[in-house]
C-alpha positions as CSV (number, residue, x, y, z in Angstrom):
1,M,-74.6,17.4,31.1
2,R,-71.2,19.4,31.5
3,V,-72.8,21.0,34.5
4,L,-73.7,17.9,36.0
5,K,-70.1,16.7,35.7
6,S,-68.8,19.7,36.9
7,V,-71.1,19.5,40.0
8,A,-69.7,15.7,40.5
9,E,-66.0,16.9,40.4
10,E,-66.1,20.0,42.6
11,G,-68.8,18.5,45.3
12,S,-71.1,21.6,45.6
13,I,-73.2,23.9,43.5
14,A,-71.3,26.8,44.9
15,A,-68.0,25.3,43.6
16,A,-69.4,24.4,40.3
17,A,-70.6,27.7,39.7
18,Q,-67.1,29.1,40.4
19,A,-65.4,26.6,38.2
20,L,-67.9,27.5,35.3
21,S,-68.2,31.2,35.7
22,F,-71.8,30.7,36.4
23,T,-74.2,31.7,39.2
24,P,-75.3,29.1,41.8
25,S,-78.8,29.7,40.6
26,A,-78.0,29.0,37.1
27,V,-76.1,25.7,37.9
28,S,-79.4,24.6,40.1
29,Q,-81.6,25.5,36.9
30,Q,-79.4,23.5,34.8
31,I,-79.6,20.7,37.3
32,A,-83.3,20.6,37.4
33,T,-83.7,20.9,33.8
34,L,-81.8,17.9,33.4
35,E,-83.6,15.9,35.9
36,R,-87.1,16.7,34.3
37,E,-85.6,15.6,30.7
38,A,-84.2,12.6,32.5
39,G,-87.4,11.6,34.6
40,V,-85.4,10.8,37.7
41,S,-83.4,12.7,40.2
42,L,-79.8,13.1,39.5
43,V,-78.4,14.5,42.9
44,E,-79.4,14.6,46.7
45,R,-78.9,18.0,48.2
46,G,-77.5,18.6,51.7
47,P,-77.1,21.8,53.8
48,R,-73.8,22.6,52.6
49,S,-72.7,19.9,49.8
50,I,-74.4,17.8,47.1
51,R,-74.2,14.2,46.1
52,L,-75.1,12.2,42.9
53,T,-77.8,9.4,42.9
54,D,-77.0,6.3,41.4
55,A,-78.7,7.6,38.2
56,G,-76.5,10.7,38.5
57,R,-73.3,8.8,38.6
58,A,-74.5,6.6,35.6
59,L,-75.2,9.5,33.7
60,V,-71.7,11.1,34.4
61,E,-69.8,8.1,33.6
62,H,-71.4,8.5,29.8
63,T,-70.8,12.2,29.8
64,E,-67.2,12.2,28.7
65,G,-68.0,9.9,25.8
66,I,-71.0,11.9,24.9
67,L,-69.5,15.3,24.9
68,A,-66.3,13.9,23.0
69,S,-68.7,12.3,20.2
70,L,-70.5,16.1,20.2
71,E,-67.1,17.8,19.8
72,A,-66.3,15.1,17.1
73,A,-69.3,15.9,15.5
74,E,-69.0,19.8,15.4
75,A,-65.4,19.4,14.2
76,E,-66.3,17.3,11.2
77,I,-69.1,19.5,10.2
78,Q,-66.9,22.7,10.7
79,A,-64.2,21.2,8.5
80,I,-66.7,20.5,6.0
81,A,-67.8,24.2,6.0
82,G,-64.3,25.6,6.5
83,V,-64.5,28.7,8.1
84,R,-67.5,30.1,5.9
85,G,-69.6,30.3,9.1
86,G,-70.2,29.5,12.8
87,I,-69.3,31.1,15.8
88,L,-65.7,31.1,17.4
89,R,-65.8,31.9,21.3
90,L,-62.4,33.7,22.8
91,A,-61.4,34.8,26.2
92,S,-57.9,36.8,26.9
93,F,-56.4,38.2,29.7
94,P,-56.6,42.4,30.0
95,T,-53.2,43.4,28.8
96,A,-53.2,40.8,25.6
97,Y,-57.1,42.2,25.2
98,A,-55.7,45.7,24.9
99,T,-52.6,45.1,22.8
100,I,-52.5,41.7,20.9
101,M,-56.3,41.0,20.4
102,P,-57.5,44.2,18.5
103,A,-55.2,43.6,15.6
104,A,-56.1,39.9,15.4
105,I,-59.6,40.2,15.4
106,A,-59.6,42.8,12.8
107,E,-57.5,40.6,10.6
108,F,-59.4,37.6,11.2
109,R,-62.7,39.5,10.3
110,S,-61.3,40.8,7.0
111,R,-60.2,37.2,6.1
112,H,-63.2,35.2,7.6
113,P,-66.1,38.1,7.9
114,A,-68.8,34.9,8.1
115,V,-67.4,33.7,11.2
116,E,-69.1,35.3,14.3
117,L,-66.4,36.4,16.7
118,T,-67.2,36.6,20.6
119,L,-64.3,37.8,23.0
120,T,-64.3,37.9,26.7
121,E,-61.9,39.0,29.3
122,A,-60.9,36.2,31.9
123,D,-57.7,35.3,34.0
124,P,-55.6,31.9,33.1
125,L,-57.6,29.6,35.7
126,M,-61.2,31.0,34.6
127,S,-60.1,30.4,30.8
128,L,-58.9,27.1,31.6
129,A,-62.3,25.9,33.4
130,R,-64.3,27.8,30.4
131,V,-62.3,26.1,27.7
132,K,-62.4,22.8,29.5
133,S,-66.3,23.0,29.9
134,G,-66.9,23.8,26.6
135,E,-68.3,27.5,27.0
136,L,-65.2,29.0,24.9
137,D,-63.2,27.4,22.1
138,L,-60.0,29.3,22.4
139,A,-58.1,31.3,25.1
140,L,-55.0,33.3,25.7
141,L,-53.5,32.9,29.1
142,Y,-50.2,33.6,30.8
143,E,-47.8,31.6,33.2
144,Y,-45.4,33.3,35.2
145,D,-42.0,31.9,36.2
146,Y,-42.3,30.3,39.5
147,V,-45.9,30.2,39.3
148,P,-47.0,27.0,36.8
149,L,-50.3,26.7,35.9
150,P,-52.0,23.3,36.4
151,E,-51.7,20.6,33.7
152,E,-55.0,19.8,32.2
153,D,-55.1,16.3,30.2
154,A,-58.5,17.5,28.5
155,L,-56.8,20.8,27.1
156,E,-53.8,21.4,24.8
157,R,-51.6,24.5,24.9
158,D,-49.4,25.9,22.2
159,I,-46.9,28.7,23.1
160,L,-47.3,32.1,21.6
161,T,-44.9,34.2,23.1
162,D,-42.9,35.2,26.0
163,D,-43.6,38.5,27.7
164,P,-40.2,39.9,29.3
165,I,-40.6,41.2,32.7
166,R,-39.1,44.5,33.7
167,V,-38.4,46.2,37.1
168,L,-40.4,49.7,37.3
169,L,-38.3,52.4,39.0
170,P,-39.0,56.0,40.0
171,R,-37.1,58.5,37.6
172,G,-33.9,59.4,39.3
173,H,-33.6,56.2,41.4
174,R,-30.2,55.2,42.0
175,E,-30.6,51.7,40.1
176,T,-32.0,53.7,37.0
177,R,-28.0,54.1,36.2
178,R,-27.8,50.5,35.4
179,R,-28.8,48.8,32.0
180,A,-30.3,45.9,34.1
181,V,-31.2,45.6,37.7
182,S,-30.8,42.7,39.8
183,L,-33.6,42.1,42.5
184,D,-31.4,41.8,45.5
185,T,-30.5,45.7,45.1
186,L,-34.2,46.3,45.9
187,A,-34.3,44.4,49.0
188,E,-35.3,47.3,51.2
189,E,-37.8,48.8,49.0
190,R,-41.5,48.9,49.3
191,W,-43.3,46.7,46.7
192,I,-46.4,47.1,44.4
193,T,-48.0,44.1,43.0
194,S,-51.2,42.7,42.3
195,T,-53.9,41.3,44.8
196,A,-53.7,37.7,45.9
197,R,-56.5,36.6,43.3
198,S,-53.7,37.3,40.5
199,S,-50.8,34.7,40.0
200,C,-48.5,37.8,39.6
201,H,-48.5,38.4,43.3
202,E,-47.2,35.0,44.1
203,F,-44.5,35.5,41.4
204,V,-43.2,38.6,42.9
205,S,-42.8,37.0,46.2
206,R,-41.2,33.8,44.9
207,A,-39.0,35.9,42.3
208,C,-37.6,38.1,45.4
209,R,-37.2,35.0,47.4
210,A,-35.3,33.5,44.5
211,A,-33.1,36.7,44.8
212,G,-32.7,36.0,48.6
213,F,-35.1,38.3,50.3
214,E,-38.6,38.3,51.3
215,P,-40.2,41.2,49.5
216,S,-42.1,44.2,51.6
217,I,-45.3,44.4,49.7
218,G,-46.9,47.7,50.5
219,F,-49.4,48.3,47.7
220,E,-51.7,45.8,45.9
221,S,-54.0,46.4,42.8
222,D,-54.8,44.6,39.6
223,D,-54.7,47.9,37.6
224,H,-51.0,48.2,35.8
225,G,-51.8,51.8,35.5
226,V,-52.0,52.4,39.5
227,W,-48.8,50.5,39.6
228,Q,-46.8,53.0,37.5
229,G,-48.4,56.1,39.2
230,L,-47.4,54.8,42.7
231,V,-43.9,54.1,41.1
232,A,-43.8,57.5,39.7
233,A,-44.7,59.0,43.1
234,G,-41.7,57.3,44.5
235,V,-43.5,55.2,46.8
236,G,-42.2,51.7,45.8
237,V,-41.1,49.5,42.8
238,A,-42.6,47.0,40.6
239,L,-42.2,44.1,38.4
240,A,-44.4,44.5,35.4
241,P,-44.8,42.6,32.1
242,D,-43.9,44.6,28.6
243,L,-47.4,44.1,27.5
244,A,-48.5,46.2,30.3
245,L,-45.8,49.0,29.4
246,E,-47.2,50.2,25.9
247,H,-47.6,53.6,27.5
248,L,-45.1,54.1,30.2
249,H,-45.6,56.8,32.6
250,P,-43.2,59.8,32.2
251,G,-42.2,59.4,35.9
252,V,-41.3,55.8,35.6
253,E,-38.2,54.0,33.9
254,A,-38.2,50.4,33.4
255,R,-35.2,48.0,33.2
256,P,-34.4,44.3,32.6
257,V,-33.7,42.1,35.7
258,A,-30.3,41.3,35.7
259,L,-28.6,37.9,36.2
260,Q,-31.6,35.5,35.6
261,P,-34.2,37.5,33.4
262,L,-37.8,36.9,34.3
263,K,-40.8,36.4,32.1
264,R,-44.2,35.2,31.8
265,R,-45.1,32.7,29.0
266,I,-48.2,33.5,26.9
267,Y,-50.1,30.4,25.6
268,T,-53.2,29.6,23.5
269,V,-55.2,26.8,25.1
270,Y,-58.4,24.8,23.3
271,R,-59.8,21.4,24.0
272,A,-58.0,18.3,23.0
273,G,-59.2,17.1,19.9
274,G,-61.6,20.1,19.4
275,R,-59.3,22.2,17.0
276,S,-61.6,23.2,14.2
277,P,-60.8,25.1,11.2
278,A,-61.9,28.3,12.8
279,I,-59.5,27.8,15.7
280,D,-56.6,26.9,13.4
281,A,-57.5,30.3,11.4
282,M,-57.4,32.4,14.8
283,L,-54.2,30.6,15.6
284,E,-52.5,31.5,12.5
285,V,-53.5,35.4,12.7
286,L,-52.4,35.4,16.5
287,R,-49.0,34.0,15.7
288,E,-48.8,36.6,12.5
289,T,-49.9,39.3,14.9
290,V,-47.3,38.5,17.6
291,T,-44.4,38.2,14.8
292,R,-45.4,41.7,13.7
293,R,-45.3,43.2,16.9
294,E,-42.1,41.9,18.0
295,A,-40.1,42.5,14.4
296,P,-37.7,45.4,14.9
297,Q,-39.2,48.8,13.7
298,P,-37.3,50.2,10.7
299,V,-35.4,53.4,11.6
300,A,-36.9,56.7,9.5
301,A,-34.1,58.2,7.3
302,G,-32.4,61.2,8.8
303,A,-33.3,59.7,12.4
């Protein structure tokens, strides 16, 4: 029924598959199974699109209420059971997957060993779609300055932390003598950023335009390690979040952005009204993990 609803909203098998992170054949199989169970045709397929039959539209109208009732029933059962079992399905973007999530998962498992955790990697837009569809229970996502995520009434977002953005410069660059760097001083540089499928690409362009210039983007990669290697080689500069700089290349120096500091905000997202005890427990662990990471480290005696 979730698949049918997505087909109705997206207007094609391919678009629904992309929104749900399914293959088109999987979507077609789900629709065919639903039609067999209903005993009527629910869709009419055209060469490039698909539309619902009267029966299909009638079923979609009931879908929201049915899914809401199912989620309420699941939440009630989980509340009765507490966090003594069940499955919690998570998603995270890569840099949080590598930094925040390992400690959070270890802590959650030590407190709630009977809950089965699954974690997958997904970008923010994919996470929103998969949590909305019910495929995932909870996801970590980010939102860059200048590039807001779409609002979803069916979802709730909680701010977890802010991830400051740094300017990456090759060691010895003229601007490394400054404690913070104004973007306009780098207007003549070649820029390194993500590919267009990531919101970081648009963020770099918009942040530079706000500083008064159009960046000359020469190199694109979705691998932060590649960025650091290119910066260290002296072929360009970049903007990168703190979470991507756990291991800074020896040939790279990172500086805050002067005048108007930049950030990406990290959120947790879950379905509205679908916050189970297991989700509450994981949110608590995530907040504690982030607080420990951000706490000042004690200086060793004699240092």
